[in-house]
TORDRENZA-709888 format. One record per residue (C-alpha): x, y, z. Coordinates in steps of 0.001 Angstrom, whole numbers, plus 500000, padded with zeros to 6 digits. Layout:
BEGIN
XYZ;...
# end
This chain:
BEGIN
271993897572443823;268199897785443466;266985899680440367;263401900911439759;264069902899436545;260755902587434865;261898904625431891;263958901633431028;261411899166432229;258851900829429799;261249900558426986;261981896962427676;259824896077424627;262625897452422415;265276895574424222;263799892103424783;262922889411422459;259281888363421761;257882885124420549;255187886145418093;251562885077418765;248167886578419380;244498886169419310;242621886849416012;241117890148417089;244517891564417530;245932891149414045;244460893957412128;247137895927410210;246764899264411848;249209902008412657;250952901803416072;249557903737419019;250141907485419270;253832907924420225;255324910366422768;257561912377420436;257102913671416888;259955914874414550;259407918295415865;259852917476419590;257941916168422630;254269915531421986;251934916268424975;250232913097425728;247018913055427370;245027910340429196;242220908498427296;238757908389428758;238971904580429257;242211904988431279;240656907399433704;237706905067434168;239998902103434668;241938903970437254;238724904694439245;237622901089439166;241039899880440149;241032902237443184;237692900857444283;238907897206444040;242280898028445890;240582899953448562;238175897293449375;239720893804448482;243462894144448956;245083892132451716;246394895500452973;243445897694452069;244645901219452195;242412904243451581;243121906368448671;243535909718450490;246051912470450799;248471910292452695;248450907800449870;248752910558447279;252085911603448798;253248907906448476;252129907806444865;253741911077444092;257153910003445478;256816906783443973;255998908100440530;259006910365440401;261344907806441870;260084905324439210;260586907681436415;264096908782437454;265461906390440050;268982907582439503;268233911262439693;269576911949436297;266920913851434511;264876916001436944;266353918651439048;265066919741442429;263217922593441006;261070920203438739;260045918379441837;259198921536443721;257164922803440633;254879919935441154;254772920228444923;251060921252444964;250118917933443441;251687915865446286;248252915549448054;246256915629444741;246942912239443143;244018910840444954;241852913582443533;243190912825440032;241882909225440213;238674909932442066;237760912805439766;238732910934436619;241241913569435635;244740912324435097;246119915458433657;248490915786436611;250558912602436225;250531912977432459;251917916403432889;254710915094435103;255648912474432500;255515915103429731;258139917062431615;260212913968432025;260120913512428210;261332917055427824;264144916544430395;265059913355428797;265509914939425379;267486917784427002;269851915447428635;270416913391425561;270948916417423471;273607917551425979;275236914174425908;275626914225422216;277026917801422317;279729916572424736;280919914132422030;282193917112420014;284998917672422625;287610915195423803;287530914473427530;290517914869429724;291405911554431229;294418912794433144;292170914355435879;291516912562439109;287649912359438835;285297909647439902;281785908630438881;279138907713441382;277778904295440364;274547904182442178;272568907417442747;269321905987443981;269909907427447485;271447910517446264;269536913939446334;268075915488443241;270591917821441347;270016921382442654;270565923077439361;271101922597435641;274876922976436163;274914920146438608;272853917701436480;275033918584433482;278165917556435459;276510914353436231;276093913717432501;279516914983431692;280958912194433879;278614909595432452;279669910394428926;283235910396429955;282973907016431438;281206905698428351;284075907121426210;286861905753428539;285269902157428435;285375902268424688;288881903653424515;290087900967426916;288613898380424565;290770899721421808;288259901905419856;289728904980418139;288276908434418527;286039908394415569;284592904992416381;283942906161419896;282121909273418820;280090907332416149;279233904626418632;278069906892421502;276298909319419246;274242906517417842;273636905017421255;272251908297422612;270213908718419482;268822905258420028;267805906211423527;265781909060422111;264298906791419437;263062904285422012;261427906898424190;259689908361421079;257838905082421014;256219905408424468;252451905877424233;249398906633426435;249161902997427665;252811902997428903;252388906276430717;249111905135432347;250640901826433364;253631903715434975;251286905934437044;249104902953438113;251996900933439203;253214903867441185;249802903640442968;249685899911443191;253205899411444488;252760902179447001;250294899879448781;252487896734448738;255380895760446478;253801892911444612;250570894530443545;250620895695439999;248452897177437190;248601895454433742;247462897337430716;245468895449428005;248585894482426021;250584893566429186;247686891295430242;247673889570426902;251429888900426992;251032887646430551;248406885143429511;250681883891426654;253741883622428857;251950881426431448;250401878984429097;253795877909427708;252195877731424380;251091880246421711;249724880606418267;252118882222415788;254973881590413495;257688880523416076;260136883392415672;261878885349418435;262065889039417417;264202891871418608;264671895537417757;267988896615416359;268656899957414642;264940900565413872;264686897160412365;262763894155413578;265343891366413553;264818887602413805;266869886574416797;265765882898417131;263706880421415157;261891877707417062;262582874274415712;259562872649413906;257614876051413779;256180877610410684;259235879911410552;261645876939410577;259659874778408180;259378877629405567;263100877250404921;263190880957403990;263947882578407317;267239882773409089;268615884459412322;269570887946411425;266947888581408836;265129891985409085;261209892149408874;260272895300407136;256623894587406336;253817892475407545;250502891493405662;247499889543406703;246576886787404171;246434888398400728;246115891996402184;248465894903401584;251750895117403410;252160897419406270;255693899019406596;257003898278410175;260383899956409791;260990901960412998;258045900464414965;258367899476418462;258767895699418896;255467894791420502;253483896679417743;255257894525415081;254589891441417204;250813892343417219;250774892031413448;252710888914413173;250754887094415844;247460885640414963;244967882671415291;246351879268414258;245642878291410637;245555881867409492;248025883220406948;250718885936407502;253145887270404974;256459888949405792;258474891299403694;262059890296404654;265357891874404078;268029889214404200;270344889771407257;273534889154405292;272557891668402603;272667895604402415;269822897888402843;269256898115399185;269176894323398504;266233892517397084;263655891702399534;262051888160399935;258291887533400637;257763884676403037;254177883229403495;253301881092406562;250315879612408218;250339880277411886;250415877190414262;250429876384417994;254066876752419323;255295875278422614;257584877519424597;259971874802425643;262544877206427014;260481877847430117;259473874064430487;260905871693432974;264168869985431793;266247867062432922;269880866275432998;272066863743434799;275289864433436704;277644861619437606;279786862036440686;282568859722441617;282497858403445222;285490856288445713;284962853127443656;281297854136442976;279569856603440697;276417858290442060;273964859419439443;272053862685440367;269019863428438226;268569867197437868;265258868734437091;265514872468436202;262188874264436679;262208877961435520;258652878671436566;255579877110438096;253460877078434881;249957876021434349;247524876401431536;244583877342433653;242149877748430709;242991874340429171;242631872711432610;239299874372433106;238097873194429686;239148869649430579;241858869394427817;243567866053428436;246995867482427282;247019870838429187;250361872029430145;251496872066433854;254911872084435721;253720869081437924;252711866927434938;256005867655433205;258106866967436354;256207863668437061;256933862536433579;260581863425434048;260747861479437379;259386858444435600;262240858658433133;264884859305435796;263688856142437569;264192854119434475;267778855654434144;268458854526437789;269404857699439298;270381857715442953;269103861081443867;267047863903442443;267728867645442498;265093870211441750;266759873416440509;264679876385441344;267338879148440999;265815882331439623;262328880614439554;260303883696440558;257062881711441141;253801880880439430;250810878976440041;250053878254443746;248256874946442595;251311873805440954;253431874379444020;251094872313446054;250748869447443455;254531869386442824;255081868917446576;252783866066446312;255034864254443959;257395863749446988;255191863397449981;252343860822450467;249576863075451631;249254866075453895;249211869956454175;251680871891451978;250952875665452847;248766877724454913;246952880947453657;245694883755455873;243263886315454094;242564889920455196;239976888804457683;242326886672459504;240800883393458350;243415880610457770;243035877959455150;245301874867454830;246077873784451292;247017870198451091;248113867390448780;245327864866448798;246772862394446309;248201859199447961;251567858086446923;254816859527445803;256224859828442347;259668859694443818;260539858142447258;264305858351447102;266518861072448569;266161864505446933;267259868078447236;266140871643446235;268598874230444820;267590877759445586;269115881214445304;267976884816446052;265891884767442872;263789881804444034;260578883391445099;256913882758446000;255793879426444670;259411878211444708;259578879229448410;256329877321449123;257715874083447600;261212874487449166;259769875194452605;257383872211452433;260122869874451447;262289871242454321;259551871100456880;258653867513456050;262250866630456277;261841865195452834;264874866667451170;267881868924451469;267549872597450632;270803873826449181;272009877319448141;271572880798449556;268516882433451236;265509882912448934;263720885978448015;261412886357450961;257983886844449276;255334885257451440;252178886845449652;249603885555447317;248202887414444408;245167887163442300;244322888670438941;241206890922438736;239896891554435168;238919895032435191;237202894575431725;234265893273433584;233459896988434560;233866898279430966;230899899614429215;231448897378426104;233542894757424564;235532897346422554;236733899114425751;239485897357427750;240524898441431230;243318895969431833;243882893802434950;245045894152438439;247520891645439979;246468892179443644;247665890689446921;244845888980448595;246631886730451254;249672885828453001;251038882277452911;252643880399455773;254715877349456061;253037874282457683;255384874814460708;253630878065461295;256363880422460122;256429882394457006;258972883061454126;257950886744454207;261056888850454518;263347886070455603;262799883706452797;263891880055453027;267217879420454846;269117876526453082;270185873461455064;273470873543453158;274733877040452386;276733877784449156;278694880886448719;276426883929448554;276344885841445208;273404888000445478;273156891610446880;271032890674449900;270481894279450947;269431895563447455;267577892559446080;264788890575447841;261691891351449910;263676892981452668;264805895699450103;261221897099449977;260483899756452494;256733898759452535;256910895031452610;254533893077454965;256315892044458165;257319888678459266;254808886946461540;253973883434462626;250717881482463119;249748878119464565;251430875179462848;249347872898460708;248803869368461692;251282867105459830;253728864351460253;257235864692459039;258436862240456506;261962862088457777;264533863875459778;267720864950457990;269244867046460768;271769864272461500;273059864561457864;273454868385457628;276471868931459763;278744866304458148;277447867316454683;278227871042455337;281740870077456531;282389867954453465;281036870822451197;283311873377452754;286419871199452649;285781870420449010;285277874021447794;288355875101449824;290460873084447442;288433873986444255;290264876716442258;286906877759440580;285354878492443984;288509880347444992;288171882523441940;284500883001442819;285389884271446219;287903886781444689;285175888101442400;282657888389445106;285179890327447379;285999892633444446;282304893337443635;281517893982447287;284402896349447525;283226898258444460;279681898298445675;280817899726448979;282997902383447485;280105903251444957;282599905052442669;284702904357439724;287823906298438555;287628908282435343;291462908713435195;292756906562432281;295994905597433887;294134904221436994;291607902417434954;294328900876432649;296178899722435714;293057898084437077;292373896492433708;295873895182433365;295620893691436803;292271891930435812;293858890644432655;296915889364434494;294673887554436943;292496886153434152;295522884636432483;296831883099435710;293354881599436216;293303880233432763;296649878651433386;295787877225436714;292417875785435413;293998874413432415;296612872716434530;294042871263436882;291286870157434364;292758870522430942;289978873020430056;288945876475430913;285550878357430470;285191882020429689;281569882865430479;279279883003433543;276289880761433231;273100882391432203;270257882523434712;266668882255433496;264092884642434844;260794883364436242;257266884049435074;253878883595436715;250630881865436078;247079883050435773;244619882554438677;245586882744442436;249307883130442167;252240884110444161;253749886160441480;257317886208440330;260030888589441195;262685890213439028;265561888050438163;268279887826440816;270821890561440889;273677888193441484;277253889196441644;278713888722438151;281168886165439061;283337884539436284;284425880928435757;287903880800434405;288553883731432110;286355886901432605;284696888412429520;286642891465428511;284688894703428849;284147896031425214;282305899060426336;279374898126424141;275726897498424848;273892894365423799;272387895740420471;275788897431419469;277425894035419179;277371891734416167;274170889521416459;275938886360415570;278801887059418086;276314888008420802;274336884745420228;277530882695420266;278559884318423505;275207883487425156;275572879893423962;278986879699425434;277580881058428675;274800878582428718;277226875743427903;279694876885430606;280413874767433626;277898875526436406;279834875164439591;276939875721441924;274859872915440153;277926870555440241;278525871248443813;274809870669444688;275207867252442881;278392866535444988;276397867163448193;273593864823447143;276151862216446100;277678862582449669;274165862022451049;273711858786449089;277098857519450205;276292858327453882;272778856643453711;274128853636452058;277028853062454453;274810853649457634;271512851894457396;270487853091461016;271029856703459919;269053855845456758;266114854464458726;266071857678460797;266424860121458055;264135858337455551;261958855881457355;259592855705454321;262249854553451920;263189850968451519;266589850130453220;269304851053450677;271968848548449772;275027849112451955;278208850253450189;277030850781446648;
# end
């Protein structure tokens, strides 16, 4: 189910982890930006002068240079208006129809708001949203004073995105009554007593209010500008100054800071992870769970950061390398009145290895032989554009890292190589081209068509291959943009097998426009536009737009294909085709595909984990179709007991078959993008939550309500759990090696460039 709830998106800073880093001009110990709510109630936020100017300049750029240039007129105003309300309240839980009607006169005035540099209207809409949000949370907390009746046959609508706005206050209150009832029932089924349930939910709803209090002018402006940008086309976005800074950091895969991952919990900034070898680790004084309550620059005074939003704290902790930061720390295993510890550190350059390419080797038995499949997991197509421009010899790039890993895999004598691009949302177009060049000799990789219709062919010009053996690419619905360019090129050249499920379907190219160039001075920042400027096409003339890359070997489909992917956007560009580029296929794998698919299907038909997976998929699809969940305790207990019984049966069957059982789904990393001309990433795939072995029991809690150590342990267990899709992809590639080595004629047709493989081994 596709969600566009920008209230939650805007508050992601309070729910996500941040690695601390920044540039020197951002480290001044200043108070956080003006927030949306005071202790007395909602604060009426107003746009800043530089925001109204930034909106005007953005509209001029979008109206003239966008691939789908659209005039900012009354027709666009209607789209912006609808988009803005939908983004603020996608589930129709806060506004009522009368609220929408009350702003009806503004439906054709959003263009005037931008052109006349008067953004009072969108800010007024947001201010009403803040008011309605506070009212709904107050009502939810009032409901906790009474005990729900769980004997009634009531249901809760799970997805209200396509539902109408509530017609009255009574109707919207009824929606919230059922939501609170469901929250209560989940905790009750998890074994919580009445007092614990009330305390947990009261604190949860209070935290919702606390988070929204921390929204500021920049958040509101960015929401409105994205309502405008995405009304043109789904992958055009506005990045406020702070978002632009974080974007740059993420794409370099390196940063300057202390090497601690921070997270907000109960108004505290908590250390969630410490990067090995970083200043935070070398200090020996910090540990996971410690709370940062104050930050000081050098020998300066401490700034109290209790209750701050996470990105404001990060801005203070970040800084230029070789500068000093001091932290006032409350030990995580101590009470609130315990003695504080002062930790002094010198900031250094930190590598963000979690998003870098990684290798592993999977051994697959094939009769008397063992096939070794080298796996390269690539979460994003990263590139340090600035380092490359400066000529730094050690600049970071995905292609460089993969080339190094391929050299290592050669020495380890692997038989096949699998590039795992699951949930890789894209990145640098340059990297997609150069990475393809590691597996082909020379030739075109992708075609681009700009708004004028001019087609440009982007090619690999470097002779030679880093890997000339058989290979495969593993994709899923979360594989998008640059991932699709790479997978499509490998497929079109007949160079390797594409395995998995159909990819996202994003066939557009974005560039970053620095709006600061229009600012009157260095102290005024307008932010950036990530704007679609071209559409890319496969070298065979087709495009991945809407349809994505269709795998050669199809694995069981997990994702919601209707609710997630390019085809889920109502204003996505259409699928079209152009003239193919001139290229010569490296091989022809068609002869292999049929037998490999048959072997795959026969294997998973006997695999208990895949059988369990199919059961889970069927259950999720059923729930999604019904779009409702019972609020009757007896019904829910019966459903839970059935799930528990099934889980125990699975555990027994798996233990009997393998001697082990896993109890967590594998974690899927999200993709990020790179600076420059980029096909930008998508949101992480909304896959069906399918379990492997024993499903995780629903405890009714949210992530920040669980014990931090237990949550981290659960994540590690999920990460370490058996990845049945990766294993099956390796099985398929092992089958391919066996077929090629037992049939040299087939091998010569499939991979004529490769030395004749040794028969039988």
